KELUM-991414 format. One line per 3 residues: their letters; for each residue x, y, z of N, C-alpha, C. Coordinates in steps of 0.05 Angstrom, whole numbers. Layout:
BEGIN
a> X:Y:Z:X:Y:Z:X:Y:Z; ...
END
This chain:
BEGIN
xxx> -203:172:-325:-213:161:-345:-208:170:-373; -203:172:-388:-201:197:-420:-229:192:-430; -233:217:-424:-255:227:-435:-263:247:-458
xxx> -278:239:-479:-283:256:-504:-305:280:-498; -306:305:-492:-319:323:-479:-313:345:-511; -324:353:-530:-317:360:-551:-342:393:-552
xxx> -371:390:-544:-378:408:-552:-383:423:-528; -373:457:-530:-361:475:-522:-394:491:-523; -409:477:-540:-432:499:-551:-456:483:-526
xxx> -454:465:-521:-468:446:-512:-490:468:-474; -497:480:-471:-513:491:-445:-504:482:-418; -491:454:-418:-490:446:-395:-455:446:-395
xxx> -442:444:-424:-418:452:-416:-402:461:-394; -381:443:-378:-370:455:-352:-396:464:-332; -405:456:-326:-419:452:-299:-420:437:-288
xxx> -436:434:-262:-436:415:-243:-457:391:-253; -476:392:-267:-495:371:-279:-472:354:-296; -456:373:-324:-437:357:-339:-419:337:-327
xxx> -415:343:-299:-391:327:-285:-411:299:-265; -434:314:-272:-448:297:-249:-458:273:-268; -458:280:-293:-477:258:-307:-447:243:-321
xxx> -428:256:-318:-402:237:-322:-395:221:-357; -403:225:-373:-407:213:-395:-375:218:-407; -377:191:-427:-349:189:-434:-350:205:-456
xxx> -361:218:-478:-363:229:-497:-397:239:-496; -395:271:-512:-417:291:-520:-434:265:-529; -430:257:-549:-447:239:-559:-454:219:-551
xxx> -452:214:-525:-477:190:-520:-485:215:-492; -477:229:-489:-499:253:-467:-522:247:-476; -542:249:-454:-570:250:-458:-574:283:-466
xxx> -553:297:-457:-559:324:-476:-553:338:-501; -538:309:-510:-530:323:-537:-554:322:-555; -544:346:-576:-562:358:-591:-592:366:-577
xxx> -591:364:-555:-614:384:-544:-615:412:-535; -634:427:-542:-647:455:-535:-638:465:-507; -636:489:-492:-629:504:-469:-656:494:-457
xxx> -677:492:-462:-710:481:-452:-692:455:-448; -688:431:-463:-689:406:-450:-670:404:-438; -642:419:-435:-627:416:-417:-617:427:-397
xxx> -648:448:-388:-646:452:-368:-664:440:-349; -687:424:-367:-700:392:-353:-681:373:-344; -662:374:-364:-632:351:-346:-625:354:-325
xxx> -616:384:-327:-604:394:-305:-624:393:-280; -653:402:-286:-669:392:-262:-675:365:-257; -662:350:-258:-677:311:-259:-651:316:-243
xxx> -627:319:-252:-602:310:-240:-590:324:-213; -604:348:-205:-604:361:-179:-631:348:-168; -642:336:-183:-663:325:-160:-657:296:-145
xxx> -638:287:-165:-639:261:-160:-614:260:-140; -587:284:-142:-568:282:-126:-583:298:-101; -603:306:-106:-619:320:-69:-630:292:-55
xxx> -635:272:-65:-639:246:-66:-623:233:-45; -595:235:-52:-564:225:-39:-554:227:-17; -543:222:1:-525:232:25:-516:256:17
xxx> -521:264:33:-484:293:23:-464:295:12; -445:264:21:-421:253:14:-418:245:-6; -451:241:-11:-446:221:-43:-440:188:-38
xxx> -437:180:-61:-429:152:-61:-406:139:-80; -391:165:-81:-355:164:-87:-340:146:-68; -350:145:-41:-329:138:-28:-336:117:-26
xxx> -350:95:-37:-350:69:-38:-334:61:-61; -324:64:-72:-301:57:-91:-281:74:-102; -282:99:-90:-257:117:-97:-229:108:-79
xxx> -233:92:-56:-197:80:-38:-194:69:-46; -171:61:-33:-157:32:-35:-160:13:-19; -177:21:5:-194:2:12:-220:-15:8
xxx> -225:-35:17:-253:-55:14:-274:-42:34; -287:-35:24:-318:-14:30:-338:-35:42; -329:-64:32:-347:-78:52:-339:-92:77
xxx> -313:-86:84:-298:-91:114:-319:-82:137; -319:-98:157:-324:-84:176:-308:-82:202; -309:-56:205:-286:-50:232:-271:-36:224
xxx> -247:-43:237:-223:-14:220:-208:-27:215; -206:-52:215:-188:-70:193:-195:-72:167; -185:-60:143:-197:-62:132:-171:-74:100
xxx> -191:-88:76:-172:-109:69:-171:-86:38; -143:-100:25:-142:-79:-8:-166:-86:-23; -164:-61:-37:-193:-65:-61:-171:-90:-80
xxx> -192:-103:-89:-173:-120:-119:-202:-111:-131; -228:-110:-123:-253:-116:-151:-271:-96:-133; -296:-101:-158:-322:-77:-138:-342:-98:-135
xxx> -352:-97:-125:-384:-108:-124:-410:-78:-128; -426:-94:-150:-438:-74:-169:-481:-74:-148; -489:-64:-136:-507:-59:-134:-523:-34:-136
xxx> -542:-46:-145:-571:-18:-161:-590:-22:-135; -590:13:-131:-619:24:-117:-636:32:-135; -661:38:-126:-678:59:-136:-689:76:-117
xxx> -707:98:-129:-723:117:-113:-751:121:-136; -766:111:-114:-793:105:-123:-800:134:-129; -814:135:-159:-822:162:-173:-848:157:-154
xxx> -849:183:-152:-884:207:-132:-899:200:-154; -903:181:-181:-913:181:-198:-921:151:-193; -919:131:-172:-918:107:-161:-947:102:-169
xxx> -962:84:-184:-990:86:-183:-999:52:-182; -1030:50:-184:-1030:29:-194:-1045:21:-219; -1036:-2:-231:-1035:15:-267:-1070:8:-272
xxx> -1079:9:-283:-1120:11:-289:-1119:-20:-308; -1138:-35:-304:-1147:-48:-325:-1148:-72:-307; -1147:-104:-319:-1147:-121:-304:-1125:-123:-291
xxx> -1102:-112:-291:-1077:-121:-274:-1085:-117:-245; -1084:-123:-233:-1089:-115:-194:-1071:-123:-179; -1038:-119:-194:-1012:-121:-181:-1002:-88:-183
xxx> -998:-81:-164:-985:-61:-168:-955:-54:-178; -946:-29:-193:-923:-37:-207:-910:-17:-197; -877:-15:-184:-861:-1:-180:-847:19:-197
xxx> -862:44:-198:-844:60:-217:-821:67:-205; -787:70:-213:-778:95:-193:-765:106:-214; -764:131:-204:-754:156:-214:-724:156:-225
xxx> -709:148:-199:-693:147:-202:-674:120:-201; -649:107:-218:-634:81:-210:-597:96:-216; -587:83:-186:-566:94:-184:-553:66:-179
xxx> -523:56:-198:-514:34:-183:-489:48:-156; -486:30:-141:-469:32:-128:-443:4:-123; -420:20:-119:-406:5:-124:-378:-2:-105
xxx> -385:-22:-87:-362:-36:-67:-335:-37:-72; -316:-19:-62:-287:-36:-57:-290:-61:-51; -276:-81:-65:-287:-108:-52:-256:-120:-45
xxx> -247:-132:-27:-223:-145:-24:-230:-178:-25; -206:-189:-32:-206:-209:-38:-223:-232:-21; -217:-226:7:-246:-249:27:-272:-237:20
xxx> -276:-213:19:-293:-205:27:-315:-224:0; -300:-218:-25:-310:-229:-52:-322:-250:-51; -297:-267:-37:-305:-300:-36:-326:-307:-15
xxx> -323:-297:-4:-344:-297:25:-380:-292:1; -379:-280:-6:-403:-277:-20:-404:-294:-40; -382:-300:-64:-389:-320:-79:-395:-346:-65
xxx> -386:-358:-41:-384:-379:-28:-415:-377:-19; -423:-359:-7:-452:-356:4:-475:-370:-20; -469:-347:-48:-477:-351:-65:-474:-391:-80
xxx> -459:-399:-80:-459:-423:-94:-463:-447:-65; -464:-447:-47:-463:-463:-25:-488:-480:-27; -513:-461:-38:-538:-485:-35:-533:-501:-68
xxx> -521:-501:-82:-521:-509:-106:-503:-539:-100; -473:-524:-92:-455:-549:-81:-471:-565:-56; -488:-561:-47:-489:-578:-19:-514:-599:-45
xxx> -524:-583:-61:-545:-600:-80:-535:-622:-93; -516:-610:-104:-494:-634:-120:-483:-655:-111; -473:-647:-80:-457:-670:-62:-481:-690:-53
xxx> -500:-677:-50:-521:-698:-28:-544:-716:-51; -549:-696:-64:-560:-714:-96:-549:-735:-113; -513:-729:-112:-496:-736:-130:-492:-769:-113
xxx> -486:-756:-87:-489:-792:-72:-507:-805:-63; -538:-795:-69:-564:-811:-66:-566:-826:-95; -556:-812:-112:-555:-828:-140:-536:-851:-158
xxx> -520:-843:-138:-500:-867:-142:-495:-887:-124; -508:-876:-106:-531:-910:-90:-543:-924:-95; -562:-907:-106:-589:-918:-115:-586:-929:-148
xxx> -568:-923:-160:-560:-934:-184:-539:-957:-185; -531:-974:-154:-521:-995:-148:-546:-1017:-150; -541:-1039:-175:-564:-1048:-178:-566:-1057:-154
xxx> -555:-1077:-134:-560:-1084:-107:-571:-1071:-89; -566:-1051:-90:-581:-1023:-63:-608:-1024:-79; -612:-1015:-101:-639:-1013:-110:-657:-1037:-122
xxx> -645:-1057:-118:-659:-1078:-121:-665:-1082:-85; -654:-1078:-73:-661:-1080:-47:-685:-1059:-41; -693:-1031:-45:-708:-1007:-45:-732:-1029:-59
xxx> -727:-1034:-80:-744:-1045:-95:-770:-1073:-79; -759:-1081:-74:-761:-1113:-56:-789:-1097:-37; -774:-1072:-21:-793:-1063:-7:-815:-1052:-4
xxx> -798:-1033:-36:-834:-1019:-52:-812:-1009:-74; -835:-1011:-101:-826:-1014:-122:-816:-986:-125; -833:-961:-113:-827:-930:-117:-807:-924:-94
xxx> -798:-941:-83:-783:-935:-61:-747:-914:-59; -734:-923:-94:-717:-909:-108:-725:-879:-115; -738:-884:-129:-751:-854:-136:-762:-837:-100
xxx> -772:-850:-81:-765:-841:-62:-750:-831:-48; -732:-846:-52:-701:-836:-36:-691:-810:-48; -691:-814:-75:-687:-787:-86:-699:-764:-80
xxx> -725:-764:-90:-737:-737:-69:-735:-735:-40; -731:-759:-31:-716:-743:6:-692:-732:0; -679:-737:-19:-654:-734:-27:-650:-698:-25
xxx> -659:-695:-50:-670:-667:-52:-678:-649:-36; -699:-657:-21:-710:-644:5:-690:-637:24; -666:-654:28:-652:-655:48:-629:-641:40
xxx> -617:-645:21:-599:-612:11:-605:-588:3; -638:-591:8:-648:-562:5:-648:-553:36; -649:-565:51:-648:-558:90:-624:-558:87
xxx> -600:-572:90:-575:-575:95:-572:-548:84; -572:-548:52:-562:-516:36:-566:-488:58; -596:-491:63:-607:-468:79:-600:-467:104
xxx> -591:-485:116:-586:-481:143:-539:-464:138; -532:-487:127:-515:-487:119:-505:-447:123; -522:-444:94:-517:-414:85:-523:-397:108
xxx> -543:-405:121:-558:-388:142:-532:-385:175; -524:-406:174:-493:-408:189:-466:-388:182; -463:-398:156:-440:-377:144:-441:-348:142
xxx> -471:-345:141:-473:-319:135:-475:-307:162; -484:-314:178:-484:-299:213:-451:-304:212; -434:-314:215:-398:-320:216:-400:-297:201
xxx> -396:-295:171:-379:-272:158:-391:-248:161; -411:-242:177:-425:-227:173:-414:-201:197; -395:-224:209:-381:-206:232:-357:-192:230
xxx> -350:-197:194:-327:-177:185:-332:-174:164; -362:-175:161:-362:-165:121:-401:-156:125; -404:-130:108:-424:-137:109:-450:-150:80
xxx> -447:-176:104:-466:-195:79:-491:-189:67; -503:-170:88:-525:-150:75:-520:-129:63; -521:-123:45:-515:-86:38:-535:-73:50
xxx> -549:-75:57:-572:-55:70:-553:-50:100; -552:-62:114:-530:-50:128:-510:-34:135; -503:-35:120:-477:-16:113:-484:18:104
xxx> -472:37:121:-481:49:139:-496:72:116; -470:74:92:-474:93:69:-506:82:56; -513:62:59:-536:50:44:-552:49:65
xxx> -552:54:92:-566:68:106:-584:90:103; -567:109:100:-575:134:96:-595:138:75; -577:123:53:-596:122:30:-632:107:34
xxx> -631:93:51:-661:84:46:-664:94:71; -660:119:84:-670:142:95:-684:159:87; -667:164:64:-673:186:31:-700:172:16
xxx> -699:143:21:-732:138:2:-725:115:-23; -695:115:-6:-672:88:-44:-682:62:-30; -684:41:-47:-684:14:-34:-672:-7:-57
xxx> -674:-30:-60:-659:-48:-69:-678:-55:-92; -669:-56:-119:-678:-65:-149:-691:-101:-141; -666:-111:-116:-676:-133:-121:-697:-137:-95
xxx> -707:-158:-97:-727:-164:-75:-715:-188:-56; -697:-203:-58:-686:-219:-50:-687:-198:-11; -684:-228:-2:-673:-221:31:-644:-210:26
xxx> -639:-224:24:-598:-214:18:-596:-218:-13; -600:-198:-21:-586:-185:-46:-551:-195:-45; -543:-204:-73:-526:-213:-67:-511:-183:-95
xxx> -481:-175:-94:-466:-163:-106:-456:-168:-128; -453:-156:-152:-445:-163:-183:-418:-166:-181; -395:-181:-177:-371:-176:-168:-361:-170:-202
xxx> -349:-148:-200:-323:-150:-232:-296:-135:-221; -278:-135:-246:-247:-119:-234:-254:-96:-243; -258:-91:-255:-270:-54:-263:-281:-46:-264
xxx> -290:-24:-247:-313:-10:-241:-327:2:-264; -354:9:-257:-361:20:-283:-354:53:-284; -339:63:-304:-336:95:-306:-343:112:-321
xxx> -366:115:-325:-384:133:-335:-412:122:-334; -424:155:-338:-456:152:-320:-459:162:-297; -490:172:-285:-493:181:-262:-490:155:-244
xxx> -466:181:-216:-457:161:-193:-435:148:-193; -422:151:-218:-394:133:-223:-374:157:-226; -379:175:-217:-349:205:-222:-335:199:-190
xxx> -314:190:-193:-289:191:-174:-279:221:-170; -277:230:-132:-264:255:-140:-233:253:-155; -237:286:-154:-201:284:-185:-188:279:-169
xxx> -183:275:-142:-155:265:-133:-137:240:-128; -179:223:-116:-167:194:-125:-168:180:-161; -176:201:-170:-180:192:-194:-154:183:-205
xxx> -139:208:-207:-107:214:-210:-87:197:-198; -104:186:-175:-88:172:-154:-90:135:-176; -113:125:-172:-121:106:-184:-104:101:-225
xx> -102:127:-234:-90:115:-259:-57:129:-258; -42:120:-233:-18:130:-233:-7:98:-235
END
């Protein structure tokens, strides 16, 4: 990706820190217009962040042509990217003073993971995400159509005036239970060929062992899919060879 790095007077120019920051232009870099002392602080922060990452870094997730969400040796062709943010807890994590009794998590570092995703893996995640809503629409829609029929509604009211509303409430509960059950079954089935829980991915497990965690507290966090990956910022730099191959 084309970059505009023109400030050769920057103390970080041409250093590993500059490459790791991977900014599109000097004017958007946090080191822009900073003196040597401030640049040293930035270098220290970046070095600390990378010391918390696995030795191989995170570029392997998106630099290749194969899907990195597929399990096993057979990998699909990468057609999109699944974005998943992880944070590393700041050692200054502390309880807030005052009346706030809740513990607030402070992340010292946040990095985006970009999984190369094939069409099948993306569709599996999307189906899991949409399934509860689709189930609710189908079951509640069928119940509403039935109750909307005057003969049916009158028959229910003859038993009890509030029975039509009770039927709709029961349909809502049923849709929730069915959606949850179907999601569980399908996730288990899909998990045989796709890392449906991103925290099971080998690289993510190594990051978790180093103190990283998902920013989303859901039991099964969903990646956000996009056709183009993030090209700039910490954690987005691809190896030069892979970048040249992608540009051809």
